[in-house]
Every structure is written in structure tokens, then in C-alpha cells.
Jmol script that loads the backbone (N, CA, C; Angstrom):
load data "model"
ATOM      1  N   MET A   1      94.591  14.647 120.260  1.00  0.00           N
ATOM      2  CA  MET A   1      94.701  14.230 118.963  1.00  0.00           C
ATOM      3  C   MET A   1      93.362  14.527 118.233  1.00  0.00           C
ATOM      4  N   ASN A   2      93.486  14.933 116.873  1.00  0.00           N
ATOM      5  CA  ASN A   2      92.262  15.503 116.372  1.00  0.00           C
ATOM      6  C   ASN A   2      92.156  14.600 115.021  1.00  0.00           C
ATOM      7  N   THR A   3      90.768  14.181 114.633  1.00  0.00           N
ATOM      8  CA  THR A   3      90.781  13.222 113.476  1.00  0.00           C
ATOM      9  C   THR A   3      89.675  13.816 112.492  1.00  0.00           C
ATOM     10  N   HIS A   4      90.139  13.661 111.354  1.00  0.00           N
ATOM     11  CA  HIS A   4      88.947  14.217 110.376  1.00  0.00           C
ATOM     12  C   HIS A   4      88.894  12.708 109.275  1.00  0.00           C
ATOM     13  N   LYS A   5      87.466  12.457 109.098  1.00  0.00           N
ATOM     14  CA  LYS A   5      87.242  11.351 108.285  1.00  0.00           C
ATOM     15  C   LYS A   5      86.303  11.663 107.272  1.00  0.00           C
ATOM     16  N   SER A   6      86.485  11.360 105.931  1.00  0.00           N
ATOM     17  CA  SER A   6      85.304  11.311 105.012  1.00  0.00           C
ATOM     18  C   SER A   6      85.409   9.630 104.284  1.00  0.00           C
ATOM     19  N   ASN A   7      84.518   9.603 103.577  1.00  0.00           N
ATOM     20  CA  ASN A   7      84.283   8.180 103.236  1.00  0.00           C
ATOM     21  C   ASN A   7      85.732   7.643 102.425  1.00  0.00           C
ATOM     22  N   LYS A   8      86.613   8.378 101.906  1.00  0.00           N
ATOM     23  CA  LYS A   8      87.785   7.962 101.284  1.00  0.00           C
ATOM     24  C   LYS A   8      89.028   8.454 101.611  1.00  0.00           C
ATOM     25  N   PHE A   9      89.142   9.485 102.637  1.00  0.00           N
ATOM     26  CA  PHE A   9      90.217  10.235 103.266  1.00  0.00           C
ATOM     27  C   PHE A   9      90.103  10.251 104.524  1.00  0.00           C
ATOM     28  N   HIS A  10      91.054  10.308 105.343  1.00  0.00           N
ATOM     29  CA  HIS A  10      91.243  10.426 106.628  1.00  0.00           C
ATOM     30  C   HIS A  10      92.570  10.944 107.108  1.00  0.00           C
ATOM     31  N   ALA A  11      92.472  12.091 107.898  1.00  0.00           N
ATOM     32  CA  ALA A  11      93.743  12.728 108.391  1.00  0.00           C
ATOM     33  C   ALA A  11      93.390  12.608 110.001  1.00  0.00           C
ATOM     34  N   LYS A  12      94.667  12.279 110.608  1.00  0.00           N
ATOM     35  CA  LYS A  12      94.784  12.191 112.212  1.00  0.00           C
ATOM     36  C   LYS A  12      95.999  13.132 112.607  1.00  0.00           C
ATOM     37  N   THR A  13      96.020  13.941 113.470  1.00  0.00           N
ATOM     38  CA  THR A  13      97.135  14.682 113.944  1.00  0.00           C
ATOM     39  C   THR A  13      97.471  13.976 115.286  1.00  0.00           C
ATOM     40  N   GLU A  14      98.624  13.946 115.602  1.00  0.00           N
ATOM     41  CA  GLU A  14      99.164  13.672 116.779  1.00  0.00           C
ATOM     42  C   GLU A  14     100.469  14.446 117.229  1.00  0.00           C
ATOM     43  N   THR A  15     100.131  15.176 118.351  1.00  0.00           N
ATOM     44  CA  THR A  15     101.407  15.865 118.874  1.00  0.00           C
ATOM     45  C   THR A  15     102.155  15.250 119.980  1.00  0.00           C
ATOM     46  N   LYS A  16     103.530  15.186 119.855  1.00  0.00           N
ATOM     47  CA  LYS A  16     104.474  14.999 120.798  1.00  0.00           C
ATOM     48  C   LYS A  16     105.346  15.799 121.157  1.00  0.00           C
ATOM     49  N   GLY A  17     105.677  16.465 122.115  1.00  0.00           N
ATOM     50  CA  GLY A  17     106.581  17.610 122.366  1.00  0.00           C
ATOM     51  C   GLY A  17     106.358  18.624 121.643  1.00  0.00           C
ATOM     52  N   ASN A  18     107.313  18.889 120.656  1.00  0.00           N
ATOM     53  CA  ASN A  18     107.129  20.335 119.809  1.00  0.00           C
ATOM     54  C   ASN A  18     106.900  19.501 118.227  1.00  0.00           C
ATOM     55  N   VAL A  19     106.702  18.392 118.145  1.00  0.00           N
ATOM     56  CA  VAL A  19     106.377  17.658 116.588  1.00  0.00           C
ATOM     57  C   VAL A  19     104.892  17.261 116.649  1.00  0.00           C
ATOM     58  N   CYS A  20     104.372  18.010 115.471  1.00  0.00           N
ATOM     59  CA  CYS A  20     103.255  17.676 115.210  1.00  0.00           C
ATOM     60  C   CYS A  20     103.012  16.704 113.937  1.00  0.00           C
ATOM     61  N   THR A  21     102.487  15.364 113.936  1.00  0.00           N
ATOM     62  CA  THR A  21     102.532  14.618 112.879  1.00  0.00           C
ATOM     63  C   THR A  21     101.280  14.380 112.241  1.00  0.00           C
ATOM     64  N   VAL A  22     101.169  14.392 111.201  1.00  0.00           N
ATOM     65  CA  VAL A  22      99.595  14.604 110.455  1.00  0.00           C
ATOM     66  C   VAL A  22      99.602  13.218 109.570  1.00  0.00           C
ATOM     67  N   PHE A  23      98.823  12.219 110.074  1.00  0.00           N
ATOM     68  CA  PHE A  23      98.789  10.927 109.140  1.00  0.00           C
ATOM     69  C   PHE A  23      97.708  10.961 108.347  1.00  0.00           C
ATOM     70  N   LEU A  24      97.935  10.711 107.056  1.00  0.00           N
ATOM     71  CA  LEU A  24      97.004  10.689 105.876  1.00  0.00           C
ATOM     72  C   LEU A  24      96.715   9.142 105.556  1.00  0.00           C
ATOM     73  N   SER A  25      95.259   9.101 105.181  1.00  0.00           N
ATOM     74  CA  SER A  25      95.099   7.611 104.574  1.00  0.00           C
ATOM     75  C   SER A  25      94.046   7.895 103.850  1.00  0.00           C
ATOM     76  N   GLY A  26      94.074   6.912 102.597  1.00  0.00           N
ATOM     77  CA  GLY A  26      93.014   6.719 101.805  1.00  0.00           C
ATOM     78  C   GLY A  26      93.542   7.654 100.580  1.00  0.00           C
ATOM     79  N   GLU A  27      92.547   8.525 100.083  1.00  0.00           N
ATOM     80  CA  GLU A  27      92.703   9.121  98.614  1.00  0.00           C
ATOM     81  C   GLU A  27      92.722  10.636  98.777  1.00  0.00           C
ATOM     82  N   LEU A  28      93.811  11.619  98.536  1.00  0.00           N
ATOM     83  CA  LEU A  28      93.813  12.797  98.465  1.00  0.00           C
ATOM     84  C   LEU A  28      93.648  13.338  97.477  1.00  0.00           C
ATOM     85  N   ASP A  29      92.474  13.869  96.874  1.00  0.00           N
ATOM     86  CA  ASP A  29      92.356  14.638  95.684  1.00  0.00           C
ATOM     87  C   ASP A  29      91.054  15.834  95.742  1.00  0.00           C
ATOM     88  N   LEU A  30      90.869  16.398  94.511  1.00  0.00           N
ATOM     89  CA  LEU A  30      90.315  17.564  94.651  1.00  0.00           C
ATOM     90  C   LEU A  30      88.729  17.372  95.368  1.00  0.00           C
ATOM     91  N   SER A  31      88.366  16.357  95.572  1.00  0.00           N
ATOM     92  CA  SER A  31      87.068  16.083  96.272  1.00  0.00           C
ATOM     93  C   SER A  31      87.170  16.402  97.738  1.00  0.00           C
ATOM     94  N   VAL A  32      88.342  15.920  98.369  1.00  0.00           N
ATOM     95  CA  VAL A  32      88.606  16.079  99.714  1.00  0.00           C
ATOM     96  C   VAL A  32      89.491  17.318 100.195  1.00  0.00           C
ATOM     97  N   ALA A  33      89.867  18.059  99.236  1.00  0.00           N
ATOM     98  CA  ALA A  33      91.017  19.164  99.284  1.00  0.00           C
ATOM     99  C   ALA A  33      90.579  19.934 100.517  1.00  0.00           C
ATOM    100  N   SER A  34      89.245  20.423 100.422  1.00  0.00           N
ATOM    101  CA  SER A  34      88.791  21.378 101.482  1.00  0.00           C
ATOM    102  C   SER A  34      89.071  20.698 102.749  1.00  0.00           C
ATOM    103  N   ASP A  35      88.573  19.639 102.973  1.00  0.00           N
ATOM    104  CA  ASP A  35      88.703  18.884 104.421  1.00  0.00           C
ATOM    105  C   ASP A  35      90.345  18.891 104.788  1.00  0.00           C
ATOM    106  N   PHE A  36      91.189  18.687 103.834  1.00  0.00           N
ATOM    107  CA  PHE A  36      92.529  18.573 104.030  1.00  0.00           C
ATOM    108  C   PHE A  36      92.993  20.136 104.838  1.00  0.00           C
ATOM    109  N   ARG A  37      92.608  20.954 103.932  1.00  0.00           N
ATOM    110  CA  ARG A  37      92.931  22.467 104.095  1.00  0.00           C
ATOM    111  C   ARG A  37      92.595  22.709 105.698  1.00  0.00           C
ATOM    112  N   LEU A  38      91.253  22.272 105.910  1.00  0.00           N
ATOM    113  CA  LEU A  38      90.809  22.729 107.320  1.00  0.00           C
ATOM    114  C   LEU A  38      91.598  21.987 108.338  1.00  0.00           C
ATOM    115  N   VAL A  39      91.922  20.804 108.114  1.00  0.00           N
ATOM    116  CA  VAL A  39      92.811  20.213 109.185  1.00  0.00           C
ATOM    117  C   VAL A  39      94.283  20.873 109.158  1.00  0.00           C
ATOM    118  N   MET A  40      94.776  21.226 108.065  1.00  0.00           N
ATOM    119  CA  MET A  40      96.225  21.684 108.028  1.00  0.00           C
ATOM    120  C   MET A  40      96.432  23.344 108.243  1.00  0.00           C
ATOM    121  N   GLU A  41      95.277  23.957 108.341  1.00  0.00           N
ATOM    122  CA  GLU A  41      95.439  25.413 108.271  1.00  0.00           C
ATOM    123  C   GLU A  41      95.860  25.965 109.634  1.00  0.00           C
ATOM    124  N   PRO A  42      95.254  25.462 110.655  1.00  0.00           N
ATOM    125  CA  PRO A  42      95.694  25.882 112.242  1.00  0.00           C
ATOM    126  C   PRO A  42      97.252  25.522 112.380  1.00  0.00           C
ATOM    127  N   LEU A  43      97.566  24.203 111.729  1.00  0.00           N
ATOM    128  CA  LEU A  43      99.145  23.833 112.075  1.00  0.00           C
ATOM    129  C   LEU A  43     100.136  24.570 111.239  1.00  0.00           C
ATOM    130  N   VAL A  44      99.805  24.543 110.220  1.00  0.00           N
ATOM    131  CA  VAL A  44     100.703  25.353 109.239  1.00  0.00           C
ATOM    132  C   VAL A  44     101.403  26.851 109.812  1.00  0.00           C
ATOM    133  N   GLY A  45     100.577  27.441 110.296  1.00  0.00           N
ATOM    134  CA  GLY A  45     100.778  28.610 111.000  1.00  0.00           C
ATOM    135  C   GLY A  45     101.607  28.731 112.214  1.00  0.00           C
ATOM    136  N   ASP A  46     101.647  27.453 113.057  1.00  0.00           N
ATOM    137  CA  ASP A  46     102.102  27.287 114.342  1.00  0.00           C
ATOM    138  C   ASP A  46     103.662  27.244 114.243  1.00  0.00           C
ATOM    139  N   THR A  47     104.289  28.486 114.480  1.00  0.00           N
ATOM    140  CA  THR A  47     105.868  28.234 114.539  1.00  0.00           C
ATOM    141  C   THR A  47     106.360  27.654 115.708  1.00  0.00           C
ATOM    142  N   LYS A  48     105.570  27.105 116.662  1.00  0.00           N
ATOM    143  CA  LYS A  48     106.284  26.495 117.745  1.00  0.00           C
ATOM    144  C   LYS A  48     106.442  25.054 117.433  1.00  0.00           C
ATOM    145  N   LEU A  49     105.789  24.465 116.292  1.00  0.00           N
ATOM    146  CA  LEU A  49     105.727  23.238 116.063  1.00  0.00           C
ATOM    147  C   LEU A  49     106.219  22.604 114.819  1.00  0.00           C
ATOM    148  N   ASP A  50     107.331  21.731 114.826  1.00  0.00           N
ATOM    149  CA  ASP A  50     107.697  21.150 113.657  1.00  0.00           C
ATOM    150  C   ASP A  50     106.568  20.457 112.863  1.00  0.00           C
ATOM    151  N   LEU A  51     106.373  20.495 111.725  1.00  0.00           N
ATOM    152  CA  LEU A  51     105.063  19.648 111.093  1.00  0.00           C
ATOM    153  C   LEU A  51     105.792  18.549 110.243  1.00  0.00           C
ATOM    154  N   VAL A  52     105.165  17.408 110.373  1.00  0.00           N
ATOM    155  CA  VAL A  52     105.397  16.097 109.787  1.00  0.00           C
ATOM    156  C   VAL A  52     104.169  15.576 109.229  1.00  0.00           C
ATOM    157  N   ILE A  53     104.325  15.257 107.683  1.00  0.00           N
ATOM    158  CA  ILE A  53     103.191  14.710 107.340  1.00  0.00           C
ATOM    159  C   ILE A  53     103.492  13.235 106.947  1.00  0.00           C
ATOM    160  N   ASN A  54     102.777  12.295 107.514  1.00  0.00           N
ATOM    161  CA  ASN A  54     103.017  10.947 107.205  1.00  0.00           C
ATOM    162  C   ASN A  54     102.189  10.325 106.063  1.00  0.00           C
ATOM    163  N   LEU A  55     102.623   9.683 105.028  1.00  0.00           N
ATOM    164  CA  LEU A  55     101.885   9.405 103.895  1.00  0.00           C
ATOM    165  C   LEU A  55     101.612   7.840 103.811  1.00  0.00           C
ATOM    166  N   LYS A  56     102.077   7.234 104.856  1.00  0.00           N
ATOM    167  CA  LYS A  56     102.327   5.568 104.950  1.00  0.00           C
ATOM    168  C   LYS A  56     100.879   5.001 104.303  1.00  0.00           C
ATOM    169  N   GLU A  57      99.872   5.449 104.747  1.00  0.00           N
ATOM    170  CA  GLU A  57      98.366   5.142 104.536  1.00  0.00           C
ATOM    171  C   GLU A  57      97.861   5.604 103.280  1.00  0.00           C
ATOM    172  N   LEU A  58      98.609   6.617 102.767  1.00  0.00           N
ATOM    173  CA  LEU A  58      97.939   7.207 101.520  1.00  0.00           C
ATOM    174  C   LEU A  58      98.054   6.326 100.303  1.00  0.00           C
ATOM    175  N   LYS A  59      97.008   6.158  99.697  1.00  0.00           N
ATOM    176  CA  LYS A  59      96.713   5.259  98.509  1.00  0.00           C
ATOM    177  C   LYS A  59      96.742   6.267  97.227  1.00  0.00           C
ATOM    178  N   TYR A  60      96.515   7.179  97.125  1.00  0.00           N
ATOM    179  CA  TYR A  60      96.487   8.043  95.912  1.00  0.00           C
ATOM    180  C   TYR A  60      96.652   9.589  96.147  1.00  0.00           C
ATOM    181  N   ILE A  61      97.313  10.497  95.548  1.00  0.00           N
ATOM    182  CA  ILE A  61      97.277  11.960  95.430  1.00  0.00           C
ATOM    183  C   ILE A  61      97.060  12.370  94.006  1.00  0.00           C
ATOM    184  N   ASP A  62      96.301  13.394  94.106  1.00  0.00           N
ATOM    185  CA  ASP A  62      96.324  14.177  92.715  1.00  0.00           C
ATOM    186  C   ASP A  62      96.873  15.426  92.548  1.00  0.00           C
ATOM    187  N   SER A  63      96.861  16.291  91.534  1.00  0.00           N
ATOM    188  CA  SER A  63      97.733  17.396  91.482  1.00  0.00           C
ATOM    189  C   SER A  63      97.074  18.394  92.501  1.00  0.00           C
ATOM    190  N   THR A  64      95.930  18.273  92.833  1.00  0.00           N
ATOM    191  CA  THR A  64      95.228  19.230  94.074  1.00  0.00           C
ATOM    192  C   THR A  64      96.020  19.027  95.207  1.00  0.00           C
ATOM    193  N   GLY A  65      96.060  17.587  95.707  1.00  0.00           N
ATOM    194  CA  GLY A  65      96.989  17.172  97.014  1.00  0.00           C
ATOM    195  C   GLY A  65      98.301  17.541  96.966  1.00  0.00           C
ATOM    196  N   ILE A  66      98.757  17.506  95.737  1.00  0.00           N
ATOM    197  CA  ILE A  66     100.302  17.875  95.550  1.00  0.00           C
ATOM    198  C   ILE A  66     100.578  19.426  95.893  1.00  0.00           C
ATOM    199  N   GLY A  67      99.620  20.120  95.183  1.00  0.00           N
ATOM    200  CA  GLY A  67      99.393  21.739  95.197  1.00  0.00           C
ATOM    201  C   GLY A  67      99.343  22.200  96.778  1.00  0.00           C
ATOM    202  N   ILE A  68      98.507  21.318  97.493  1.00  0.00           N
ATOM    203  CA  ILE A  68      98.362  21.800  99.009  1.00  0.00           C
ATOM    204  C   ILE A  68      99.899  21.588  99.572  1.00  0.00           C
ATOM    205  N   LEU A  69     100.349  20.334  99.404  1.00  0.00           N
ATOM    206  CA  LEU A  69     101.516  20.027 100.071  1.00  0.00           C
ATOM    207  C   LEU A  69     102.494  21.132  99.849  1.00  0.00           C
ATOM    208  N   LEU A  70     102.801  21.647  98.348  1.00  0.00           N
ATOM    209  CA  LEU A  70     103.480  22.515  97.985  1.00  0.00           C
ATOM    210  C   LEU A  70     103.275  24.053  98.701  1.00  0.00           C
ATOM    211  N   SER A  71     102.070  24.244  98.842  1.00  0.00           N
ATOM    212  CA  SER A  71     101.529  25.474  99.619  1.00  0.00           C
ATOM    213  C   SER A  71     102.195  25.610 100.973  1.00  0.00           C
ATOM    214  N   ILE A  72     101.888  24.325 101.541  1.00  0.00           N
ATOM    215  CA  ILE A  72     102.380  24.362 102.944  1.00  0.00           C
ATOM    216  C   ILE A  72     103.933  24.296 103.096  1.00  0.00           C
ATOM    217  N   LEU A  73     104.597  23.714 102.062  1.00  0.00           N
ATOM    218  CA  LEU A  73     106.094  23.856 102.311  1.00  0.00           C
ATOM    219  C   LEU A  73     106.561  25.337 102.068  1.00  0.00           C
ATOM    220  N   LYS A  74     105.797  26.006 101.159  1.00  0.00           N
ATOM    221  CA  LYS A  74     106.217  27.368 100.801  1.00  0.00           C
ATOM    222  C   LYS A  74     105.949  28.388 102.033  1.00  0.00           C
ATOM    223  N   SER A  75     104.927  28.099 102.740  1.00  0.00           N
ATOM    224  CA  SER A  75     104.340  28.848 103.864  1.00  0.00           C
ATOM    225  C   SER A  75     105.256  28.461 105.045  1.00  0.00           C
ATOM    226  N   ARG A  76     105.845  27.116 105.405  1.00  0.00           N
ATOM    227  CA  ARG A  76     106.541  26.754 106.372  1.00  0.00           C
ATOM    228  C   ARG A  76     108.105  27.545 106.231  1.00  0.00           C
ATOM    229  N   GLN A  77     108.647  27.374 104.725  1.00  0.00           N
ATOM    230  CA  GLN A  77     109.814  28.003 104.463  1.00  0.00           C
ATOM    231  C   GLN A  77     109.730  29.526 104.773  1.00  0.00           C
ATOM    232  N   GLY A  78     108.928  30.195 104.547  1.00  0.00           N
ATOM    233  CA  GLY A  78     108.595  31.852 104.781  1.00  0.00           C
ATOM    234  C   GLY A  78     108.609  31.867 106.175  1.00  0.00           C
ATOM    235  N   MET A  79     108.260  30.899 106.852  1.00  0.00           N
ATOM    236  CA  MET A  79     108.427  31.235 108.448  1.00  0.00           C
ATOM    237  C   MET A  79     109.576  30.559 108.999  1.00  0.00           C
ATOM    238  N   ASP A  80     110.429  29.993 108.146  1.00  0.00           N
ATOM    239  CA  ASP A  80     111.576  29.484 108.826  1.00  0.00           C
ATOM    240  C   ASP A  80     111.517  28.320 109.870  1.00  0.00           C
ATOM    241  N   VAL A  81     110.401  27.509 109.713  1.00  0.00           N
ATOM    242  CA  VAL A  81     110.050  26.343 110.512  1.00  0.00           C
ATOM    243  C   VAL A  81     110.153  24.983 109.751  1.00  0.00           C
ATOM    244  N   LYS A  82     110.340  23.902 110.343  1.00  0.00           N
ATOM    245  CA  LYS A  82     110.443  22.766 109.883  1.00  0.00           C
ATOM    246  C   LYS A  82     109.110  22.031 109.396  1.00  0.00           C
ATOM    247  N   PHE A  83     109.193  21.378 108.060  1.00  0.00           N
ATOM    248  CA  PHE A  83     108.347  20.899 107.426  1.00  0.00           C
ATOM    249  C   PHE A  83     108.747  19.529 106.573  1.00  0.00           C
ATOM    250  N   MET A  84     108.221  18.420 107.059  1.00  0.00           N
ATOM    251  CA  MET A  84     108.703  17.057 106.314  1.00  0.00           C
ATOM    252  C   MET A  84     107.575  16.155 105.943  1.00  0.00           C
ATOM    253  N   VAL A  85     107.999  15.490 104.917  1.00  0.00           N
ATOM    254  CA  VAL A  85     107.055  14.329 104.411  1.00  0.00           C
ATOM    255  C   VAL A  85     107.696  13.040 104.667  1.00  0.00           C
ATOM    256  N   GLU A  86     107.184  12.258 105.321  1.00  0.00           N
ATOM    257  CA  GLU A  86     107.861  10.913 105.850  1.00  0.00           C
ATOM    258  C   GLU A  86     106.921   9.922 105.274  1.00  0.00           C
ATOM    259  N   ASP A  87     107.504   8.464 105.221  1.00  0.00           N
ATOM    260  CA  ASP A  87     106.843   7.179 104.878  1.00  0.00           C
ATOM    261  C   ASP A  87     106.253   7.330 103.500  1.00  0.00           C
ATOM    262  N   VAL A  88     106.749   7.848 102.368  1.00  0.00           N
ATOM    263  CA  VAL A  88     106.038   8.127 101.094  1.00  0.00           C
ATOM    264  C   VAL A  88     106.083   6.589 100.619  1.00  0.00           C
ATOM    265  N   PRO A  89     104.754   6.112 100.243  1.00  0.00           N
ATOM    266  CA  PRO A  89     104.603   4.940  99.550  1.00  0.00           C
ATOM    267  C   PRO A  89     105.185   5.040  98.167  1.00  0.00           C
ATOM    268  N   PRO A  90     105.865   3.924  97.687  1.00  0.00           N
ATOM    269  CA  PRO A  90     106.302   3.799  96.316  1.00  0.00           C
ATOM    270  C   PRO A  90     105.763   4.289  95.342  1.00  0.00           C
ATOM    271  N   GLN A  91     104.513   4.262  95.019  1.00  0.00           N
ATOM    272  CA  GLN A  91     103.673   4.703  93.983  1.00  0.00           C
ATOM    273  C   GLN A  91     103.735   6.013  94.070  1.00  0.00           C
ATOM    274  N   ILE A  92     103.631   6.791  95.279  1.00  0.00           N
ATOM    275  CA  ILE A  92     103.459   8.166  95.414  1.00  0.00           C
ATOM    276  C   ILE A  92     104.623   8.825  95.304  1.00  0.00           C
ATOM    277  N   GLN A  93     105.778   8.221  95.685  1.00  0.00           N
ATOM    278  CA  GLN A  93     107.282   8.745  95.729  1.00  0.00           C
ATOM    279  C   GLN A  93     107.487   8.713  94.234  1.00  0.00           C
ATOM    280  N   LYS A  94     106.977   7.768  93.413  1.00  0.00           N
ATOM    281  CA  LYS A  94     107.191   7.813  91.817  1.00  0.00           C
ATOM    282  C   LYS A  94     106.620   8.960  91.125  1.00  0.00           C
ATOM    283  N   LEU A  95     105.472   9.496  91.614  1.00  0.00           N
ATOM    284  CA  LEU A  95     104.805  10.455  91.128  1.00  0.00           C
ATOM    285  C   LEU A  95     105.441  11.704  91.562  1.00  0.00           C
ATOM    286  N   PHE A  96     106.028  12.030  92.855  1.00  0.00           N
ATOM    287  CA  PHE A  96     106.678  12.832  93.294  1.00  0.00           C
ATOM    288  C   PHE A  96     108.195  13.142  92.354  1.00  0.00           C
ATOM    289  N   ASP A  97     108.769  12.018  91.993  1.00  0.00           N
ATOM    290  CA  ASP A  97     109.852  11.940  91.256  1.00  0.00           C
ATOM    291  C   ASP A  97     109.416  12.414  89.917  1.00  0.00           C
ATOM    292  N   MET A  98     108.557  11.888  89.247  1.00  0.00           N
ATOM    293  CA  MET A  98     108.048  12.314  88.044  1.00  0.00           C
ATOM    294  C   MET A  98     107.768  13.645  87.873  1.00  0.00           C
ATOM    295  N   THR A  99     107.211  14.560  88.866  1.00  0.00           N
ATOM    296  CA  THR A  99     106.767  15.910  88.940  1.00  0.00           C
ATOM    297  C   THR A  99     107.821  16.734  89.421  1.00  0.00           C
ATOM    298  N   GLY A 100     109.052  16.040  89.787  1.00  0.00           N
ATOM    299  CA  GLY A 100     110.066  16.733  90.214  1.00  0.00           C
ATOM    300  C   GLY A 100     110.124  17.588  91.636  1.00  0.00           C
ATOM    301  N   ILE A 101     109.135  17.084  92.213  1.00  0.00           N
ATOM    302  CA  ILE A 101     108.989  17.732  93.762  1.00  0.00           C
ATOM    303  C   ILE A 101     109.684  17.007  94.776  1.00  0.00           C
ATOM    304  N   SER A 102     110.080  15.881  94.638  1.00  0.00           N
ATOM    305  CA  SER A 102     110.650  15.007  95.641  1.00  0.00           C
ATOM    306  C   SER A 102     112.014  15.695  96.295  1.00  0.00           C
ATOM    307  N   LYS A 103     112.703  16.615  95.504  1.00  0.00           N
ATOM    308  CA  LYS A 103     113.844  17.343  96.030  1.00  0.00           C
ATOM    309  C   LYS A 103     113.472  18.525  97.063  1.00  0.00           C
ATOM    310  N   PHE A 104     111.991  18.859  97.053  1.00  0.00           N
ATOM    311  CA  PHE A 104     111.468  20.166  98.056  1.00  0.00           C
ATOM    312  C   PHE A 104     111.115  19.489  99.301  1.00  0.00           C
ATOM    313  N   PHE A 105     111.050  18.275  99.390  1.00  0.00           N
ATOM    314  CA  PHE A 105     110.644  17.575 100.933  1.00  0.00           C
ATOM    315  C   PHE A 105     111.665  17.049 101.347  1.00  0.00           C
ATOM    316  N   THR A 106     111.964  17.411 102.864  1.00  0.00           N
ATOM    317  CA  THR A 106     112.786  16.805 103.616  1.00  0.00           C
ATOM    318  C   THR A 106     112.151  15.664 104.065  1.00  0.00           C
ATOM    319  N   SER A 107     112.629  14.401 103.563  1.00  0.00           N
ATOM    320  CA  SER A 107     112.139  13.046 103.884  1.00  0.00           C
ATOM    321  C   SER A 107     112.735  12.329 104.988  1.00  0.00           C
ATOM    322  N   GLN A 108     112.158  11.735 106.004  1.00  0.00           N
ATOM    323  CA  GLN A 108     112.630  10.857 106.912  1.00  0.00           C
ATOM    324  C   GLN A 108     112.462   9.358 106.425  1.00  0.00           C
ATOM    325  N   GLU A 109     113.372   8.668 106.063  1.00  0.00           N
ATOM    326  CA  GLU A 109     113.182   7.308 105.416  1.00  0.00           C
ATOM    327  C   GLU A 109     113.026   6.364 106.762  1.00  0.00           C
ATOM    328  N   ASN A 110     112.041   5.688 106.673  1.00  0.00           N
ATOM    329  CA  ASN A 110     112.045   4.588 107.662  1.00  0.00           C
ATOM    330  C   ASN A 110     112.180   3.259 107.000  1.00  0.00           C
ATOM    331  N   SER A 111     112.694   2.189 107.294  1.00  0.00           N
ATOM    332  CA  SER A 111     112.570   0.764 106.718  1.00  0.00           C
ATOM    333  C   SER A 111     111.072   0.377 106.604  1.00  0.00           C
ATOM    334  N   HIS A 112     111.065  -0.143 105.554  1.00  0.00           N
ATOM    335  CA  HIS A 112     109.583  -0.592 105.091  1.00  0.00           C
ATOM    336  C   HIS A 112     109.595  -2.292 105.089  1.00  0.00           C
TER     337      HIS A 112
END
end "model"
wireframe off; spacefill off
backbone 0.3
color backbone group
């Protein structure tokens, strides 16, 4: 399990079998984008792992964060490997819906 933490953003990875889940918490914006990229870079290219981003504890995401998620999606689709976003909080789901990107993420809905 790897953990990266700043004052306002935290990313923790957990691998079980062939599924790697990245748990995000706090605020994902321009100021922590490079931290998030560092966490994700080795995972995105690993074709042996299904990649899941869990947003349950994410409070805020800006256009930079959304752009990173979309670039991960594009990379993973190009390699024909799974990428999912799960446990999207209502305020972030609303943003995803407004920007039209909801349809691009295969989301696993868990009861809240």
C-alpha cells in the first residue's frame, strides 16, 4: 500500500488480486496535480491491473483534476484495460454531469 499526502490532498493505493484501487480524499486541484500524477503514473501503464479510482472522500475537484482523470481514461482505453471511477460524491457527480464526462467513466454504484 502506498500513500501520498499533502495538507489538502491524500491518495492511497491498495492492490487486491489484479485490482488496484486509488482512494482520493481532500481537494484535487492544480496545486496538487503533480502529486496526483506521480501517484498515478506507474499505475496507468500497468496492463496487468484493473484500475479503480475511489472518490468517496474527495471534497473538491477542478478542471485540472478532471483533465487528469480523462487522460488516464484515454491511456487505459488505448491499452484496452479496465478503468473505473467509483463512489462519486453527489457534488462531484453533479460536476461530472454538467461537464458531460459522466458517460465516459464506468462507475460502480455502491449504496450510500
